[in-house]
C-alpha positions as CSV (number, residue, x, y, z in Angstrom):
1,M,-16.5,3.3,-8.7
2,A,-13.1,2.0,-7.1
3,K,-12.4,1.5,-3.6
4,I,-9.0,3.4,-1.9
5,V,-7.6,1.1,0.3
6,F,-4.7,1.7,2.4
7,G,-2.6,-1.6,3.9
8,M,0.7,-2.3,5.1
9,N,2.7,-4.4,7.3
10,L,3.2,-2.8,10.6
11,S,4.5,-3.9,14.3
12,L,2.5,-4.2,17.2
13,D,3.5,-1.1,18.1
14,G,2.2,0.8,15.1
15,Y,5.3,1.0,13.1
16,A,5.7,0.1,9.1
17,D,9.2,-0.4,8.4
18,H,10.3,-2.6,5.6
19,E,13.3,-3.3,6.7
20,A,12.5,-4.4,10.2
21,F,10.4,-7.5,9.4
22,A,9.7,-9.6,6.2
23,P,6.7,-11.5,5.0
24,D,6.6,-15.3,5.7
25,P,5.9,-17.3,2.4
26,G,1.7,-17.4,3.0
27,L,2.0,-13.7,3.7
28,F,4.5,-13.2,0.4
29,R,1.6,-15.2,-1.7
30,H,-1.1,-13.0,0.0
31,W,0.7,-9.8,-1.1
32,T,1.3,-11.1,-4.7
33,E,-2.5,-12.3,-5.0
34,H,-3.7,-8.8,-3.7
35,V,-1.1,-6.8,-6.1
36,R,-2.5,-9.0,-8.8
37,G,-6.1,-8.3,-8.4
38,L,-5.7,-4.4,-7.9
39,A,-7.2,-1.9,-10.2
40,G,-3.9,0.2,-9.6
41,S,-2.1,1.7,-6.7
42,L,-1.2,5.2,-5.6
43,Y,2.2,5.7,-4.3
44,G,3.7,8.7,-2.5
45,R,7.2,9.3,-3.7
46,R,9.3,7.6,-1.0
47,I,7.3,4.4,-1.1
48,Y,7.4,4.6,-5.0
49,E,11.2,4.6,-4.8
50,I,11.8,1.8,-2.8
51,M,9.0,-0.3,-4.8
52,R,11.1,0.4,-7.9
53,Y,13.3,-2.3,-6.7
54,W,10.6,-4.6,-8.3
55,D,11.2,-2.9,-11.8
56,D,14.2,-4.9,-12.6
57,D,14.9,-8.8,-12.6
58,D,17.3,-10.0,-10.0
59,P,18.8,-13.3,-10.9
60,A,18.9,-14.2,-7.2
61,W,15.2,-14.0,-7.0
62,T,12.9,-17.1,-6.0
63,A,10.0,-18.1,-8.0
64,A,7.8,-16.3,-5.5
65,E,10.1,-13.0,-6.0
66,H,9.4,-13.2,-9.8
67,D,6.0,-13.9,-9.7
68,F,5.1,-10.7,-7.4
69,A,7.6,-8.5,-9.7
70,A,5.6,-9.5,-12.6
71,A,2.4,-8.7,-11.1
72,W,3.7,-5.4,-10.0
73,R,5.1,-4.5,-13.0
74,R,1.8,-5.3,-14.8
75,M,-0.5,-3.1,-12.2
76,P,-1.1,0.7,-13.1
77,K,0.6,3.2,-10.6
78,W,-0.1,6.5,-10.0
79,V,2.7,8.7,-8.0
80,A,1.9,11.6,-6.2
81,S,4.9,14.0,-6.3
82,R,5.9,17.4,-6.4
83,S,9.6,16.6,-6.6
84,L,9.6,13.9,-9.2
85,A,10.0,14.9,-12.9
86,A,9.1,11.2,-14.4
87,V,8.3,7.9,-13.4
88,G,8.8,4.5,-14.4
89,P,7.2,2.3,-16.5
90,N,3.3,1.6,-16.1
91,A,3.2,4.7,-13.9
92,T,1.5,8.3,-14.2
93,L,2.8,11.3,-11.9
94,L,0.1,13.1,-10.7
95,S,1.6,16.8,-9.5
96,G,-1.2,18.9,-9.1
97,D,-4.5,18.7,-6.5
98,I,-4.5,15.1,-5.4
99,G,-8.0,15.3,-3.8
100,A,-9.0,15.7,-7.4
101,A,-6.9,13.4,-8.9
102,V,-7.9,10.5,-6.6
103,R,-11.8,11.5,-7.0
104,D,-11.4,11.2,-10.7
105,L,-9.3,7.7,-10.4
106,R,-12.1,6.5,-8.2
107,A,-14.8,7.6,-10.6
108,Q,-12.9,6.0,-13.7
109,H,-11.9,2.5,-12.0
110,E,-13.4,-0.5,-10.8
111,G,-12.3,-2.6,-7.9
112,E,-9.6,-1.5,-5.6
113,I,-7.0,1.1,-5.5
114,A,-4.3,0.6,-3.1
115,V,-2.7,3.6,-1.3
116,A,0.9,2.7,-0.7
117,G,2.5,5.0,2.1
118,P,1.5,6.4,5.5
119,D,1.6,10.3,4.4
120,L,-0.3,9.9,1.3
121,A,-2.8,7.7,3.3
122,Q,-3.2,10.4,5.5
123,S,-3.6,13.0,3.3
124,L,-6.2,11.4,1.2
125,G,-7.9,10.2,4.9
126,E,-8.2,14.0,5.8
127,L,-9.9,14.4,2.5
128,G,-12.4,11.5,3.1
129,L,-11.1,9.4,0.3
130,V,-9.9,6.4,2.1
131,D,-12.5,3.7,2.2
132,E,-10.8,1.0,4.2
133,Y,-7.7,0.5,6.4
134,R,-6.0,-2.8,6.4
135,L,-3.5,-3.6,9.2
136,Y,-1.0,-6.5,8.8
137,F,0.2,-7.0,12.4
138,H,3.4,-8.7,12.7
139,P,4.5,-10.1,16.2
140,V,7.2,-7.5,16.5
141,V,7.6,-4.3,18.4
142,L,10.1,-1.7,17.1
143,G,9.5,1.3,19.2
144,R,10.7,3.3,16.2
145,G,10.0,3.9,12.8
146,T,7.4,5.4,10.4
147,P,4.0,5.4,12.2
148,F,1.1,3.6,10.3
149,F,-1.0,6.5,10.6
150,A,1.1,9.4,9.9
151,G,-1.2,12.0,11.9
152,P,-4.1,11.8,14.3
153,R,-5.9,8.1,14.1
154,P,-9.1,8.8,12.0
155,R,-12.4,7.4,13.7
156,L,-12.7,3.8,12.7
157,R,-15.0,0.8,12.9
158,L,-13.7,-2.6,13.0
159,V,-15.6,-4.9,10.1
160,A,-12.9,-7.9,9.6
161,S,-9.8,-10.0,11.5
162,E,-8.3,-12.6,9.6
163,R,-4.8,-14.8,10.2
164,I,-2.8,-14.4,7.0
165,G,0.4,-16.4,6.9
166,A,1.7,-18.0,10.2
167,E,2.4,-15.2,12.2
168,V,0.1,-11.9,11.1
169,I,-3.2,-11.0,11.8
170,R,-5.1,-8.4,9.6
171,L,-7.6,-6.1,10.9
172,T,-9.9,-4.2,8.1
173,Y,-11.4,-1.2,9.5
174,V,-13.7,1.4,7.9
175,P,-14.1,5.1,8.7
176,A,-16.8,5.6,11.1
């Protein structure tokens, strides 16, 4: 049975904004290895459309960026959306009961399935389907943006902390 994990980069004040800060080389390698090891990723529409950036090669990319793109393309993706009619390569559209779909994915796969996007994570958390939360804190205060927790923070219990790269601390929580 797969474990459902929600993890994102965020500011010290709790905002997830991919344009406000970028991973250093160590954290970028961490994310590449993370994606490479996943059973798949579950996306909400908005974050999926942002991540589609990695579907097409860019000659200006570094070797590390090409490596991440290759890992991302190989990984199975499921996209929860009521508005999309189709999704890109190696992706499946989930348009019905998201809770039932995620329960099926969890039962059919082994390893970790990552949840991408605070709104989707909030919905799945309310259904009791998020097994672990990973908060990657950057030393930045934004004062605006998309909150990591899209609604009330669930009751959580800290199970691990780890420094990743030069400046990021990852805190890992499970539902309490």
